[in-house]
All heavy atoms as an XYZ file, in Angstrom:
714
protein
N      93.986    199.637      7.739
C      93.824    198.194      7.871
C      94.678    197.792      9.089
O      95.786    198.244      9.238
C      94.233    197.462      6.625
C      94.211    195.992      6.799
S      93.772    195.252      5.186
C      93.030    193.792      5.805
N      94.155    196.949      9.925
C      94.890    196.497     11.127
C      95.922    195.495     10.712
O      95.751    194.716      9.793
C      93.954    195.937     12.109
N      97.063    195.502     11.462
C      98.158    194.580     11.193
C      98.176    193.487     12.179
O      97.876    193.675     13.358
C      99.491    195.330     11.154
C      99.608    196.348     10.117
C     100.942    196.987     10.254
C     101.117    198.126      9.245
N     102.419    198.797      9.377
N      98.556    192.259     11.806
C      98.855    191.221     12.722
C      97.611    190.755     13.532
O      97.761    190.435     14.706
N      96.450    190.820     12.990
C      95.241    190.305     13.684
C      94.653    191.330     14.674
O      93.737    190.976     15.420
N      95.215    192.513     14.700
C      94.682    193.556     15.576
C      93.398    194.109     15.005
O      93.268    194.227     13.855
C      95.658    194.687     15.787
C      96.972    194.201     16.375
C      98.008    195.368     16.364
O      97.791    196.381     15.735
N      99.077    195.154     17.070
N      92.469    194.404     15.887
C      91.299    195.053     15.461
C      91.393    196.544     15.700
O      91.923    196.982     16.821
C      90.033    194.484     16.109
O      90.278    194.646     17.550
C      89.780    193.094     15.795
N      91.068    197.386     14.787
C      91.150    198.766     14.995
C      90.177    199.264     16.100
O      89.148    198.715     16.253
C      90.788    199.404     13.704
C      89.994    198.374     12.959
C      90.497    197.056     13.498
N      90.569    200.269     16.892
C      89.694    200.743     17.963
C      88.454    201.368     17.385
O      88.490    202.038     16.310
C      90.501    201.797     18.710
C      91.617    202.196     17.758
C      91.873    201.033     16.851
N      87.312    201.111     18.031
C      86.090    201.694     17.612
C      86.001    203.143     18.064
O      86.444    203.455     19.140
C      84.927    200.944     18.217
C      84.840    199.492     17.743
C      83.677    198.795     18.424
O      82.769    199.428     19.010
O      83.726    197.508     18.430
N      85.427    204.030     17.271
C      85.327    205.418     17.682
C      84.461    205.590     18.894
O      83.285    205.058     18.929
C      84.703    206.102     16.464
C      84.585    205.063     15.396
C      84.926    203.791     15.948
N      84.945    206.185     19.910
C      84.165    206.480     21.122
C      84.129    205.274     22.102
O      83.907    205.498     23.273
N      84.386    204.083     21.668
C      84.220    202.882     22.564
C      85.479    202.117     22.675
O      85.581    201.088     23.383
N      86.520    202.535     21.990
C      87.781    201.742     21.967
C      88.629    202.050     23.151
O      88.295    202.802     24.063
N      89.803    201.497     23.164
C      90.777    201.739     24.258
C      91.218    203.235     24.290
O      91.256    203.861     23.255
C      91.988    200.888     23.955
C      91.670    200.110     22.725
C      90.335    200.553     22.183
N      91.448    203.647     25.481
C      91.844    205.057     25.681
C      93.363    205.192     25.507
O      94.161    204.249     25.598
C      91.454    205.559     27.044
C      89.976    205.509     27.253
C      89.622    205.877     28.686
O      90.469    205.850     29.559
N      88.364    206.305     28.857
N      93.813    206.450     25.194
C      95.208    206.712     25.018
C      95.847    206.529     26.447
O      95.190    206.825     27.466
C      95.432    208.069     24.520
N      97.093    206.179     26.495
C      97.747    205.936     27.871
C      97.681    207.104     28.783
O      97.563    206.919     29.997
C      99.196    205.577     27.496
C      99.158    205.124     26.083
C      98.010    205.849     25.402
N      97.770    208.318     28.318
C      97.715    209.440     29.182
C      96.347    209.807     29.718
O      96.168    210.593     30.622
N      95.275    209.173     29.163
C      93.923    209.541     29.534
C      93.232    208.466     30.376
O      92.036    208.503     30.608
C      93.047    209.811     28.320
O      92.980    208.608     27.571
C      93.617    210.923     27.431
N      93.975    207.446     30.858
C      93.393    206.411     31.661
C      93.000    207.004     33.039
O      93.701    207.865     33.579
C      94.365    205.242     31.906
C      94.742    204.451     30.645
C      95.828    203.432     30.938
C      93.502    203.717     30.175
N      91.863    206.483     33.594
C      91.405    206.993     34.852
C      92.350    206.586     36.001
O      93.073    205.638     35.915
C      90.050    206.376     35.042
C      90.044    205.142     34.200
C      91.005    205.474     33.093
N      92.330    207.355     37.133
C      93.165    207.003     38.250
C      94.316    207.976     38.409
O      94.595    208.757     37.532
N      94.977    207.799     39.551
C      96.141    208.679     39.804
C      97.349    208.195     39.028
O      97.310    207.178     38.322
C      96.470    208.620     41.343
O      96.919    207.381     41.697
N      98.434    208.999     39.159
C      99.648    208.657     38.466
C     100.234    207.292     38.928
O     100.752    206.565     38.160
C     100.682    209.792     38.665
C     101.933    209.651     37.857
C     101.714    209.701     36.343
O     100.823    210.430     35.942
O     102.459    208.968     35.617
N     100.097    207.038     40.237
C     100.627    205.741     40.773
C      99.860    204.550     40.181
O     100.504    203.559     39.864
C     100.476    205.709     42.312
C     101.367    206.745     42.972
O     102.447    207.075     42.399
O     101.088    207.088     44.132
N      98.607    204.654     40.065
C      97.749    203.571     39.495
C      98.160    203.368     38.007
O      98.319    202.194     37.522
C      96.328    203.842     39.634
C      95.449    202.829     38.919
C      95.919    203.830     41.106
N      98.288    204.461     37.267
C      98.638    204.322     35.885
C     100.018    203.735     35.732
O     100.288    202.934     34.832
C      98.545    205.708     35.170
C      97.157    206.142     34.954
C      97.026    207.312     34.003
N      97.787    208.502     34.366
C      97.271    209.478     35.126
N      96.009    209.422     35.479
N      97.988    210.507     35.471
N     100.949    204.110     36.663
C     102.314    203.534     36.634
C     102.277    202.016     36.916
O     102.979    201.237     36.294
C     103.186    204.220     37.572
N     101.424    201.620     37.812
C     101.323    200.192     38.186
C     100.805    199.408     36.995
O     101.318    198.335     36.618
C     100.453    199.986     39.373
N      99.775    199.958     36.286
C      99.229    199.212     35.126
C     100.222    199.265     33.998
O     100.317    198.269     33.230
C      97.940    199.882     34.697
C      96.763    199.400     35.424
C      96.169    199.946     36.505
C      96.014    198.197     35.147
N      95.119    199.174     36.954
C      94.983    198.110     36.117
C      96.078    197.213     34.156
C      94.098    197.062     36.123
C      95.183    196.181     34.176
C      94.240    196.097     35.122
N     101.034    200.270     33.852
C     102.110    200.365     32.851
C     103.187    199.285     33.098
O     103.637    198.697     32.203
C     102.730    201.717     32.798
N     103.491    199.068     34.399
C     104.453    198.009     34.741
C     103.924    196.622     34.350
O     104.655    195.803     33.862
C     104.740    198.014     36.255
C     105.668    199.137     36.637
C     105.980    199.083     38.137
N     107.088    198.190     38.318
C     107.803    198.084     39.423
N     107.442    198.803     40.469
N     108.808    197.268     39.567
N     102.590    196.390     34.605
C     101.999    195.160     34.239
C     102.024    194.986     32.731
O     102.351    193.908     32.192
C     100.573    195.043     34.749
C      99.850    193.739     34.324
C      98.384    194.099     34.143
C      97.702    192.900     33.500
N      97.623    193.030     32.069
N     101.660    196.028     31.994
C     101.715    195.927     30.523
C     103.066    195.748     29.965
O     103.241    195.091     28.929
C     101.065    197.198     29.927
C      99.578    197.275     30.167
O      98.961    196.278     30.531
O      99.037    198.452     30.119
N     104.097    196.223     30.651
C     105.459    196.043     30.264
C     106.000    194.625     30.610
O     107.115    194.253     30.190
C     106.372    197.079     30.895
N     105.276    193.880     31.448
C     105.636    192.509     31.797
C     106.144    192.332     33.154
O     106.433    191.217     33.622
N     106.223    193.416     33.972
C     106.708    193.254     35.373
C     105.445    193.075     36.291
O     105.032    194.007     36.954
C     107.455    194.550     35.781
C     108.063    194.471     37.155
O     108.006    193.387     37.812
O     108.553    195.489     37.622
N     104.991    191.851     36.287
C     103.777    191.564     37.040
C     103.948    191.652     38.515
O     103.150    192.179     39.285
C     103.215    190.151     36.655
C     102.003    189.791     37.457
C     102.835    190.159     35.142
N     105.123    191.153     38.982
C     105.413    191.162     40.416
C     105.531    192.609     40.941
O     104.973    192.951     42.026
C     106.662    190.365     40.752
N     106.151    193.439     40.156
C     106.318    194.839     40.527
C     104.975    195.580     40.509
O     104.677    196.376     41.363
N     104.127    195.244     39.540
C     102.779    195.821     39.475
C     101.970    195.421     40.677
O     101.192    196.204     41.213
C     102.147    195.424     38.155
N     102.041    194.150     41.068
C     101.296    193.732     42.261
C     101.819    194.445     43.485
O     100.970    194.824     44.365
C     101.437    192.204     42.444
C     100.640    191.411     41.435
C     100.675    189.932     41.700
N     100.054    189.574     43.007
C      98.758    189.409     43.163
N      97.897    189.589     42.168
N      98.224    189.100     44.364
N     103.112    194.619     43.659
C     103.636    195.344     44.819
C     103.142    196.804     44.805
O     102.770    197.297     45.832
C     105.233    195.327     44.770
C     105.785    194.083     45.349
C     107.259    194.273     45.602
N     107.999    194.740     44.367
C     108.501    193.873     43.509
N     108.388    192.596     43.602
N     109.167    194.350     42.453
N     103.184    197.383     43.670
C     102.636    198.765     43.575
C     101.164    198.869     43.949
O     100.693    199.758     44.719
C     102.789    199.350     42.168
C     104.245    199.640     41.868
O     105.071    199.632     42.777
O     104.525    199.897     40.626
N     100.359    197.906     43.462
C      98.918    197.936     43.759
C      98.701    197.715     45.275
O      97.838    198.313     45.868
C      98.204    196.793     42.940
N      99.434    196.782     45.871
C      99.338    196.526     47.318
C      99.735    197.781     48.093
O      99.145    198.125     49.153
C     100.132    195.330     47.699
C      99.541    194.045     47.171
C     100.498    192.872     47.333
O     101.686    192.987     47.625
N      99.948    191.643     47.126
N     100.775    198.491     47.633
C     101.216    199.743     48.295
C     100.148    200.780     48.189
O      99.868    201.524     49.148
C     102.507    200.210     47.669
C     103.067    201.458     48.316
C     104.364    201.927     47.591
N     104.245    201.968     46.196
C     103.678    202.924     45.515
N     103.128    203.921     46.055
N     103.641    202.876     44.143
N      99.501    200.857     47.042
C      98.380    201.837     46.872
C      97.239    201.546     47.797
O      96.686    202.433     48.417
C      97.929    201.825     45.403
C      99.023    202.436     44.493
C      96.650    202.630     45.177
C      98.791    202.254     42.997
N      96.909    200.290     47.882
C      95.772    199.842     48.764
C      96.091    200.064     50.233
O      95.187    200.200     51.054
C      95.348    198.368     48.457
C      94.689    198.193     47.105
C      94.452    196.723     46.888
C      93.369    198.976     47.072
N      97.421    199.958     50.588
C      97.767    200.119     51.980
C      97.642    201.551     52.444
O      97.432    201.762     53.633
C      99.258    199.708     52.177
N      97.663    202.487     51.552
C      97.467    203.903     51.833
C      95.967    204.208     51.967
O      95.166    203.329     52.239
N      95.660    205.418     51.739
C      94.205    205.768     51.690
C      93.865    206.320     50.303
O      93.797    207.540     50.134
C      93.922    206.846     52.816
O      94.790    207.965     52.562
N      93.672    205.387     49.376
C      93.411    205.830     47.999
C      91.960    206.285     47.805
O      91.070    206.002     48.653
C      93.597    204.550     47.207
C      93.274    203.435     48.137
C      93.687    203.931     49.508
N      91.762    206.979     46.763
C      90.393    207.402     46.370
C      89.640    206.165     45.935
O      90.239    205.143     45.681
C      90.441    208.440     45.235
O      90.905    207.819     44.090
N      88.319    206.238     45.930
C      87.523    205.037     45.519
C      87.909    204.620     44.136
O      87.933    203.366     43.862
C      86.099    205.560     45.612
C      86.093    206.657     46.593
C      87.440    207.298     46.431
N      88.138    205.531     43.205
C      88.521    205.167     41.900
C      89.899    204.391     41.859
O      90.059    203.430     41.178
C      88.567    206.384     40.949
C      88.849    206.087     39.537
C      88.861    207.322     38.702
O      88.394    208.442     39.163
O      89.382    207.306     37.544
N      90.838    204.947     42.634
C      92.220    204.291     42.659
C      92.088    202.938     43.326
O      92.756    201.995     42.938
C      93.135    205.173     43.416
C      93.620    206.400     42.589
O      93.332    206.424     41.410
O      94.252    207.255     43.223
N      91.232    202.882     44.335
C      91.051    201.524     45.029
C      90.488    200.486     44.096
O      90.993    199.351     43.976
C      90.128    201.696     46.253
C      89.789    200.344     46.915
C      88.913    200.552     48.169
N      89.710    201.290     49.182
C      90.577    200.691     50.006
N      90.928    199.441     49.908
N      91.234    201.436     50.900
N      89.508    200.920     43.283
C      88.893    199.952     42.309
C      89.902    199.522     41.233
O      90.038    198.324     40.944
C      87.704    200.614     41.730
C      87.008    199.753     40.704
C      85.825    200.455     39.998
O      85.443    201.562     40.434
O      85.315    199.870     38.975
N      90.698    200.500     40.766
C      91.700    200.121     39.725
C      92.817    199.283     40.290
O      93.231    198.383     39.613
C      92.300    201.461     39.143
C      91.326    202.341     38.396
C      91.221    202.151     36.990
N      92.525    202.244     36.319
C      92.817    201.579     35.215
N      91.921    200.911     34.561
N      94.027    201.713     34.709
N      93.227    199.502     41.560
C      94.289    198.751     42.148
C      93.777    197.249     42.426
O      94.465    196.301     42.192
C      94.772    199.311     43.477
N      92.498    197.125     42.832
C      91.926    195.816     43.082
C      91.738    195.092     41.768
O      91.967    193.854     41.660
C      90.594    195.957     43.791
C      90.744    196.344     45.246
C      89.408    196.626     45.916
O      88.406    196.811     45.187
O      89.398    196.855     47.139
N      91.401    195.846     40.684
C      91.325    195.206     39.368
C      92.681    194.679     38.911
O      92.792    193.620     38.342
C      90.817    196.196     38.363
C      89.309    196.504     38.476
O      88.593    195.738     39.158
O      88.908    197.535     37.898
N      93.702    195.435     39.200
C      95.092    195.033     38.867
C      95.473    193.759     39.616
O      96.052    192.830     39.038
C      96.039    196.167     39.139
C      97.505    195.859     38.883
C      97.794    195.500     37.410
C      98.382    197.026     39.270
N      95.142    193.691     40.858
C      95.445    192.524     41.700
C      94.704    191.273     41.135
O      95.225    190.170     41.043
C      95.185    192.737     43.158
C      96.142    193.662     43.911
C      95.646    193.871     45.330
C      97.515    193.091     43.871
N      93.443    191.502     40.820
C      92.610    190.427     40.209
C      93.202    189.916     38.888
O      93.237    188.736     38.597
C      91.180    190.789     40.100
C      90.310    190.421     41.203
C      88.861    190.575     40.858
N      88.480    191.944     40.435
C      88.222    192.945     41.287
N      88.303    192.705     42.562
N      87.906    194.125     40.872
N      93.637    190.862     38.075
C      94.179    190.545     36.742
C      95.500    189.792     36.769
O      95.830    189.100     35.831
C      94.278    191.816     35.919
N      96.219    189.933     37.906
C      97.574    189.358     37.930
C      97.694    188.159     38.910
O      98.786    187.731     39.199
C      98.616    190.447     38.373
O      98.229    191.007     39.602
C      98.687    191.521     37.304
N      96.577    187.676     39.497
C      96.699    186.549     40.401
C      96.851    185.271     39.667
O      96.448    185.151     38.467
C      95.442    186.523     41.339
C      94.166    186.106     40.686
C      92.990    186.192     41.615
O      93.158    186.617     42.766
O      91.928    185.788     41.212
N      97.424    184.279     40.325
C      97.736    183.004     39.727
C      96.386    182.183     39.727
O      95.744    182.095     40.753
C      98.751    182.259     40.543
O      99.940    183.082     40.610
C      99.105    180.919     39.916
N      96.058    181.581     38.552
C      94.839    180.821     38.530
C      94.917    179.591     39.436
O      96.015    178.935     39.536
C      94.750    180.360     37.040
C      95.667    181.188     36.301
C      96.697    181.715     37.253
N      93.880    179.224     40.078
C      93.840    178.094     41.088
C      94.125    176.771     40.376
O      94.740    175.886     40.891
C      92.567    178.009     41.792
C      92.232    179.217     42.662
C      92.573    178.795     44.084
N      92.235    179.942     44.991
C      93.081    180.426     45.844
N      94.249    179.928     45.969
N      92.661    181.412     46.616
N      93.675    176.605     39.139
C      93.813    175.387     38.430
C      95.335    175.096     38.175
O      95.690    173.915     38.060
C      93.114    175.446     37.059
N      96.131    176.131     38.120
C      97.581    175.891     37.872
C      98.164    175.099     39.048
O      99.038    174.259     38.853
C      98.266    177.309     37.752
C      99.791    177.235     37.402
C      99.939    176.531     36.086
C     100.333    178.631     37.377
N      97.716    175.340     40.327
C      98.193    174.608     41.425
C      97.840    173.113     41.327
O      98.598    172.219     41.696
C      97.737    175.180     42.720
C      98.247    176.583     42.988
C      97.369    177.668     43.089
C      99.639    176.789     43.140
C      97.862    178.935     43.290
C     100.067    178.086     43.405
C      99.229    179.164     43.494
O      99.650    180.417     43.682
N      96.683    172.846     40.814
C      96.213    171.459     40.647
C      97.053    170.760     39.613
O      97.480    169.610     39.785
N      97.385    171.416     38.523
C      98.219    170.825     37.464
C      99.626    170.548     38.057
O     100.268    169.529     37.727
C      98.314    171.659     36.230
C      97.007    171.652     35.456
C      96.297    172.804     35.165
C      96.536    170.457     34.881
C      95.124    172.768     34.405
C      95.350    170.390     34.158
C      94.710    171.520     33.910
O      93.517    171.503     33.214
N     100.187    171.480     38.823
C     101.477    171.306     39.390
C     101.479    170.104     40.374
O     102.437    169.324     40.315
C     101.872    172.578     40.133
N     100.454    169.953     41.177
C     100.342    168.844     42.026
C     100.288    167.539     41.263
O     100.917    166.529     41.650
C      99.131    168.960     42.938
C      98.906    167.847     43.986
C     100.107    167.737     44.950
C      97.658    168.104     44.748
N      99.438    167.500     40.207
C      99.316    166.312     39.367
C     100.671    165.925     38.730
O     101.039    164.761     38.726
C      98.256    166.566     38.294
C      98.056    165.387     37.254
C      97.548    164.179     37.999
C      97.131    165.872     36.167
N     101.397    166.916     38.254
C     102.717    166.634     37.710
C     103.696    166.129     38.695
O     104.460    165.193     38.431
N     103.634    166.601     39.983
C     104.495    166.176     41.010
C     104.185    164.707     41.400
O     105.115    163.869     41.611
C     104.404    167.006     42.265
N     102.877    164.376     41.417
C     102.471    163.037     41.700
C     102.936    162.043     40.637
O     103.447    160.957     40.913
C     100.946    162.899     41.955
C     100.483    161.456     41.958
C     100.558    163.651     43.212
N     102.747    162.402     39.366
C     103.202    161.545     38.235
C     104.694    161.363     38.326
O     105.169    160.291     38.083
C     102.713    162.138     36.878
C     101.210    162.013     36.787
C     103.396    161.484     35.737
C     100.620    162.785     35.606
N     105.383    162.431     38.560
C     106.866    162.351     38.659
C     107.297    161.412     39.802
O     108.192    160.569     39.601
C     107.497    163.680     38.869
C     109.047    163.733     38.945
C     109.632    163.290     37.678
C     109.514    165.154     39.333
N     106.646    161.486     40.939
C     107.000    160.563     42.054
C     106.655    159.131     41.710
O     107.438    158.252     42.096
C     106.153    161.063     43.298
N     105.520    158.909     41.058
C     105.172    157.523     40.665
C     106.251    156.960     39.725
O     106.672    155.830     39.835
C     103.774    157.472     40.072
C     103.494    156.108     39.413
C     102.723    157.758     41.139
N     106.592    157.769     38.718
C     107.608    157.284     37.702
C     108.945    157.067     38.373
O     109.608    156.095     38.078
C     107.694    158.328     36.600
C     106.466    158.362     35.651
C     106.674    159.477     34.609
C     106.227    157.034     34.944
N     109.272    157.924     39.279
C     110.582    157.824     39.983
C     110.501    156.504     40.820
O     111.486    155.748     40.904
C     110.860    159.028     40.861
C     112.196    159.038     41.591
C     113.362    158.929     40.586
C     112.322    160.284     42.410
N     109.420    156.251     41.513
C     109.222    155.081     42.287
C     109.376    153.806     41.506
O     109.959    152.816     41.890
N     108.703    153.821     40.342
C     108.768    152.685     39.399
C     110.195    152.417     38.951
O     110.627    151.285     38.831
C     107.762    152.863     38.249
C     106.249    152.818     38.555
C     105.490    153.183     37.360
C     105.927    151.377     39.016
N     110.869    153.533     38.579
C     112.238    153.328     38.144
C     113.187    152.778     39.217
O     114.003    151.935     38.945
C     112.695    154.647     37.583
N     112.979    153.251     40.417
C     113.788    152.774     41.537
C     113.533    151.299     41.843
O     114.445    150.565     42.157
C     113.569    153.692     42.801
C     114.168    155.056     42.737
C     113.738    155.843     43.960
C     115.674    155.050     42.592
N     112.317    150.883     41.737
C     111.948    149.484     42.023
C     112.448    148.583     40.927
O     112.826    147.442     41.110
C     110.468    149.280     42.288
O     109.731    149.720     41.138
C     110.047    149.995     43.525
N     112.415    149.094     39.710
C     112.841    148.251     38.551
C     114.384    148.096     38.524
O     114.821    147.027     38.214
C     112.370    148.977     37.270
C     112.997    148.489     35.988
C     111.999    147.703     35.220
N     112.462    147.454     33.853
C     112.840    146.294     33.372
N     112.750    145.209     34.201
N     113.211    146.138     32.162
N     115.090    149.129     38.833
C     116.555    149.052     38.677
C     117.328    148.890     39.993
O     118.527    149.065     40.028
C     117.086    150.323     37.926
C     116.561    150.411     36.559
C     115.637    151.328     36.156
C     116.968    149.464     35.538
C     115.138    151.403     34.844
C     116.487    149.524     34.253
C     115.591    150.484     33.925
O     115.077    150.541     32.669
N     116.633    148.526     41.034
C     117.402    148.333     42.308
C     117.396    146.858     42.683
O     116.826    146.002     42.111
C     116.730    149.118     43.402
O     115.419    148.712     43.634
């Protein structure tokens, strides 16, 4: 029985063991860094791999890693909205108490 809401891997179609993932050792190390929480380091590794002359499989895996770790565009919109609201509130406070 799976613990904590995890679903058990399906036979033949589930996730692979860490040592059997496709790609070179560098690509597997970059994905391992991402899985460990070092997203910036994983992106640097993927960019370094792409700067060289990787095999087509390594290129695909490195590009997948870059896509998986990019910042969503909507986040920039929310940050801008928050900055505008903060500026309006600050302006209102300054006009009220000055």
